[in-house]
C-alpha positions as CSV (number, residue, x, y, z in Angstrom):
1,M,23.0,100.3,109.0
2,V,25.1,97.2,109.4
3,E,26.8,96.1,106.2
4,K,25.8,92.6,105.1
5,Q,28.6,90.1,104.9
6,V,28.3,87.6,102.0
7,L,28.9,84.0,103.0
8,L,28.0,82.2,99.7
9,E,27.9,83.4,96.1
10,V,26.5,81.2,93.4
11,S,27.1,82.4,89.9
12,E,25.8,80.8,86.6
13,L,25.5,77.4,88.2
14,R,24.7,74.6,85.8
15,K,24.3,70.9,86.2
16,Y,23.6,68.8,83.0
17,Y,23.0,65.1,82.9
18,P,23.9,63.5,79.5
19,I,21.3,61.4,77.7
20,S,23.0,58.4,76.0
21,R,21.4,56.4,73.2
22,G,22.2,53.6,70.8
23,I,24.5,50.6,71.2
24,F,27.6,52.9,71.4
25,R,25.9,55.0,74.1
26,R,26.5,58.3,72.3
27,V,25.4,61.5,74.0
28,A,22.2,62.6,72.3
29,G,21.3,65.5,74.6
30,Y,21.3,66.7,78.1
31,V,18.8,67.0,81.0
32,K,19.4,70.6,82.2
33,A,18.6,70.1,85.9
34,V,20.1,73.5,86.8
35,D,20.7,76.0,84.0
36,G,22.4,79.2,85.0
37,V,21.3,79.9,88.5
38,S,22.8,82.9,90.4
39,F,22.2,84.2,93.9
40,S,24.0,85.0,97.2
41,V,23.5,84.1,100.8
42,N,24.6,86.6,103.5
43,Q,26.0,85.6,106.9
44,G,23.3,84.8,109.4
45,E,20.3,84.9,107.1
46,V,17.9,82.4,105.7
47,V,17.5,82.1,101.9
48,G,14.6,80.0,100.6
49,L,14.7,78.1,97.3
50,I,11.1,77.4,96.1
51,G,9.5,76.0,93.0
52,E,7.6,72.9,91.7
53,S,9.0,69.4,92.0
54,G,11.8,68.9,89.5
55,C,12.7,72.6,89.2
56,G,16.3,72.0,90.4
57,K,16.1,72.9,94.1
58,T,17.7,69.8,95.5
59,T,20.3,69.6,92.7
60,T,21.3,73.2,93.4
61,G,21.7,72.4,97.1
62,R,23.8,69.3,96.4
63,C,26.0,71.2,94.0
64,I,26.7,73.8,96.6
65,L,27.9,71.0,99.0
66,R,29.7,69.3,96.2
67,A,27.8,66.1,96.9
68,I,27.5,66.2,93.1
69,T,29.9,68.0,90.7
70,P,28.5,71.0,88.8
71,T,28.9,71.1,85.0
72,S,29.9,74.8,85.1
73,G,29.6,78.0,87.1
74,S,31.2,79.1,90.3
75,I,30.3,78.7,94.0
76,L,32.3,81.1,96.2
77,F,32.4,80.4,99.9
78,H,33.7,83.3,102.0
79,N,35.5,82.0,105.1
80,G,38.2,84.5,105.7
81,K,38.9,84.4,101.9
82,A,36.8,83.5,98.9
83,Q,37.2,79.9,97.8
84,D,35.6,78.4,94.7
85,V,33.9,75.2,95.8
86,T,33.8,73.8,92.2
87,A,37.7,74.0,92.1
88,M,38.5,72.5,95.5
89,N,40.7,69.4,95.8
90,R,40.0,66.6,98.2
91,D,41.7,68.2,101.2
92,E,40.1,71.5,100.6
93,L,36.7,69.8,100.3
94,R,37.2,68.1,103.6
95,D,37.8,71.5,105.3
96,Y,34.9,73.0,103.5
97,R,32.4,70.3,104.6
98,R,33.2,71.1,108.2
99,N,31.7,74.5,107.5
100,A,28.8,73.4,105.2
101,Q,26.4,70.6,106.2
102,M,23.0,69.3,105.1
103,I,19.7,68.3,106.7
104,F,18.0,65.7,104.5
105,Q,14.3,65.6,103.6
106,D,13.5,62.0,104.8
107,P,14.4,61.3,108.4
108,Y,13.7,57.6,107.8
109,S,16.1,56.9,105.0
110,S,18.8,59.4,106.0
111,L,19.8,57.6,109.2
112,N,21.7,54.3,109.1
113,P,19.4,51.7,110.9
114,R,22.5,49.7,112.0
115,M,24.1,52.6,113.9
116,S,23.1,54.0,117.3
117,V,22.5,57.8,117.7
118,L,25.9,58.1,119.4
119,E,27.5,56.6,116.3
120,I,25.4,58.6,113.8
121,V,25.9,62.0,115.5
122,G,29.5,61.3,116.6
123,E,30.7,59.9,113.3
124,A,31.8,63.3,111.8
125,L,33.5,64.1,115.1
126,Y,35.5,60.9,115.0
127,V,36.3,61.0,111.3
128,N,37.6,64.6,111.4
129,G,39.6,63.9,114.6
130,V,37.6,66.5,116.6
131,A,36.8,64.1,119.5
132,R,37.2,60.5,120.6
133,G,36.1,58.4,123.6
134,R,34.6,60.2,126.5
135,A,35.0,63.7,124.9
136,L,33.0,62.4,121.9
137,E,30.2,61.1,124.1
138,D,30.1,64.4,126.0
139,R,29.8,66.4,122.8
140,V,26.9,64.1,121.6
141,R,25.1,64.7,124.9
142,V,25.3,68.4,124.4
143,L,24.1,68.1,120.8
144,M,21.1,66.0,121.8
145,S,20.1,68.5,124.5
146,Q,20.4,71.3,121.9
147,V,17.9,69.6,119.6
148,G,15.5,68.6,122.3
149,L,16.3,64.9,122.8
150,K,17.3,63.1,126.0
151,P,21.0,62.4,126.1
152,E,20.4,59.1,127.9
153,H,18.8,57.8,124.7
154,M,21.9,58.2,122.6
155,R,22.6,54.4,122.6
156,R,19.3,53.7,121.0
157,F,18.8,52.9,117.3
158,P,16.7,55.0,114.8
159,H,13.8,52.6,114.8
160,A,13.1,53.5,118.5
161,F,12.3,57.2,117.6
162,S,9.4,58.9,115.9
163,G,9.7,60.8,112.6
164,G,10.1,64.2,114.4
165,Q,12.7,62.8,116.7
166,R,14.6,61.3,113.8
167,Q,14.7,64.6,112.1
168,R,16.1,66.1,115.3
169,I,18.9,63.5,115.2
170,G,19.6,64.6,111.6
171,I,19.8,68.2,112.8
172,A,22.2,67.2,115.6
173,R,24.4,65.4,113.1
174,A,24.5,68.5,110.9
175,L,25.5,70.6,113.9
176,A,28.3,68.3,115.1
177,L,31.2,70.1,113.4
178,E,29.8,73.6,114.2
179,P,29.2,74.6,110.5
180,K,28.6,78.1,109.2
181,L,26.2,77.1,106.4
182,I,23.4,74.5,106.6
183,V,21.5,73.4,103.5
184,A,18.1,72.2,104.7
185,D,16.4,70.1,102.0
186,E,12.7,70.3,102.8
187,P,13.3,69.4,106.4
188,T,9.6,69.3,107.4
189,S,7.9,67.9,104.3
190,A,7.9,64.3,105.6
191,L,6.5,65.2,109.0
192,D,3.0,65.8,110.5
193,V,1.9,69.4,110.5
194,S,2.1,69.7,114.3
195,I,5.7,68.4,114.2
196,Q,6.6,70.7,111.3
197,A,6.1,73.7,113.5
198,Q,8.3,72.3,116.2
199,I,11.2,71.6,113.8
200,I,10.9,75.1,112.3
201,N,10.9,76.7,115.7
202,L,14.0,74.5,116.6
203,L,15.8,75.6,113.5
204,Q,15.0,79.3,114.3
205,N,16.2,78.9,117.9
206,L,19.5,77.3,116.7
207,Q,20.0,80.0,114.2
208,K,19.8,82.7,117.0
209,T,21.9,80.9,119.5
210,L,24.6,79.5,117.1
211,G,24.6,82.2,114.5
212,L,23.8,79.8,111.7
213,T,23.1,80.6,108.0
214,Y,20.5,78.5,106.2
215,L,19.7,77.7,102.6
216,L,16.2,76.4,103.0
217,I,14.8,74.3,100.2
218,A,11.0,74.0,100.4
219,H,7.7,74.0,98.5
220,D,5.6,75.1,101.4
221,L,5.3,78.9,101.0
222,S,3.9,79.3,104.5
223,V,7.2,78.0,105.9
224,I,9.2,80.2,103.5
225,R,7.3,83.3,104.6
226,H,7.6,82.5,108.3
227,F,11.3,81.6,108.2
228,S,13.2,83.1,105.2
229,N,14.7,86.5,104.8
230,R,15.1,86.3,101.0
231,V,13.6,84.0,98.4
232,V,14.9,82.5,95.1
233,V,12.1,81.2,92.8
234,L,13.2,78.4,90.4
235,Y,11.4,77.2,87.3
236,V,12.8,74.4,85.1
237,G,16.4,74.9,86.4
238,Q,16.4,78.7,86.2
239,A,15.9,81.5,88.7
240,C,13.0,83.6,87.6
241,E,12.7,85.9,90.7
242,V,14.9,86.8,93.6
243,S,13.7,89.1,96.4
244,D,13.3,89.9,100.1
245,T,10.5,87.6,101.4
246,E,8.0,90.3,102.4
247,E,8.6,92.2,99.1
248,L,8.0,89.0,97.1
249,F,4.7,88.2,98.9
250,R,3.6,91.8,98.7
251,A,4.5,92.6,95.1
252,P,5.5,89.6,92.9
253,R,7.1,90.6,89.6
254,H,7.0,87.2,87.7
255,P,3.8,85.4,86.6
256,Y,5.1,82.1,87.9
257,T,5.6,83.6,91.3
258,E,2.0,85.0,91.2
259,A,0.7,81.5,90.5
260,L,2.7,80.0,93.3
261,L,1.5,82.6,95.8
262,S,-2.1,82.1,94.7
263,A,-1.8,78.5,96.0
264,V,-1.0,79.5,99.6
265,P,-3.9,78.2,101.8
266,K,-6.2,81.0,102.9
267,P,-8.2,80.8,106.2
268,D,-11.1,82.8,104.7
269,P,-13.5,80.5,102.7
270,K,-14.7,83.4,100.6
271,R,-11.2,83.9,99.2
272,R,-10.4,80.3,98.3
273,G,-11.6,80.7,94.7
274,N,-8.8,83.1,93.7
275,R,-6.2,80.4,92.9
276,I,-4.5,80.6,89.5
277,V,-4.4,77.2,87.8
278,L,-1.7,77.0,85.2
279,G,-2.5,75.1,82.0
280,G,-0.2,72.6,80.4
281,E,2.6,70.7,82.0
282,V,6.1,71.7,83.3
283,P,8.5,71.6,80.4
284,D,10.9,68.7,80.0
285,P,14.3,69.9,81.2
286,A,15.9,67.9,78.3
287,A,13.8,69.8,75.7
288,A,12.8,73.1,77.2
289,P,11.0,75.6,74.9
290,L,12.8,78.5,73.2
291,G,12.6,81.9,74.7
292,C,11.1,82.2,78.2
293,K,10.7,78.6,79.6
294,F,7.4,79.7,81.3
295,H,5.7,81.1,78.2
296,P,3.7,77.9,77.3
297,R,1.9,78.2,80.6
298,C,2.0,82.0,81.1
299,P,-1.4,83.9,80.9
300,Y,0.5,87.1,79.9
301,S,2.7,85.5,77.2
302,Q,3.3,87.5,73.9
303,E,5.4,86.9,70.8
304,V,8.7,88.1,72.3
305,C,8.3,85.6,75.1
306,R,8.4,82.7,72.5
307,T,11.6,83.8,70.9
308,E,13.8,85.7,73.4
309,L,15.0,84.6,76.8
310,P,14.3,87.4,79.3
311,P,17.3,88.7,81.2
312,M,17.3,88.9,85.0
313,I,16.8,92.6,85.8
314,E,16.5,94.6,89.0
315,V,12.9,95.9,89.0
316,S,13.3,97.6,92.4
317,E,15.9,97.7,95.1
318,D,17.2,94.1,95.7
319,H,14.3,92.7,93.7
320,F,15.2,90.9,90.5
321,A,12.9,89.2,88.0
322,S,13.4,87.4,84.7
323,C,10.3,88.5,82.6
324,H,10.0,90.8,79.6
325,F,7.1,92.6,81.3
326,S,8.2,92.6,84.9
327,E,8.1,96.4,85.1
328,T,4.7,96.8,83.6
329,L,2.6,93.8,84.8
330,K,0.3,94.3,87.8
331,L,0.4,90.9,89.5
332,R,-1.7,89.7,92.4
333,A,-0.1,89.4,95.8
334,V,-1.0,87.3,98.8
């Protein structure tokens, strides 16, 4: 058995946004967008981050890339030696970002309409002194061919391309510096269903040929099941379950995961009535309930859930869940 090599370790990551009130703008509280998330990403694998809108998926991804500065916690990037991303200075961040890139959700707003494809894809190469002039153009041609675009179109502007083609340009830009880690923030959610499959297949092919590692942020569980090796389930800024993908879909151990899996579309009309509809609303991250954050919506909630925060425990090999009854509940799988 080949030993897994850890590329990224996220430990107790937190990102709080202060709430200021009054004429003196005093801090009256915090929006806890990410509140103690921990997980790891191994070299060459795909880890999926899933959860409802506002659960902290994108904030987690941006903290990992230091696009925003975390409030606390550690993010260790293993590149020969372990480096804490949260403690990096400007020069260290410049080197780190050559190894960690992002694919953005919206292919329309993430590309500068005043720049040609050559300038968009080649900008990182130019700024980092990797290539200039003819060498830069040659590298952009190779990148465009890798993502399924015609190199002769590299002097066109984004408005001349469809949504799927624009996302391919975004992928080419992310690949320009040959990174080891790519954070893909819902890379298919803004695209038509037929185009989504093409982009996912492209990302899979690139992973195999270039040895990439992905942190895939998504809310489409079908994409997660098809593409991810492991899954981290987030709820109101906290990880409630971490598991191998097939194990998660076969035997969920957290009631929130059970509800998410019940929403996966089923091709059999006779099975479509089995969806679990959660009552209430997602808690406000600025005023989350005491105890388990999921207890106001949980059909299995008991008194201990209202008063004590459940620890993250290993319920089976490499399968972790944060629920007081994760070892006794019999939850429905897909």
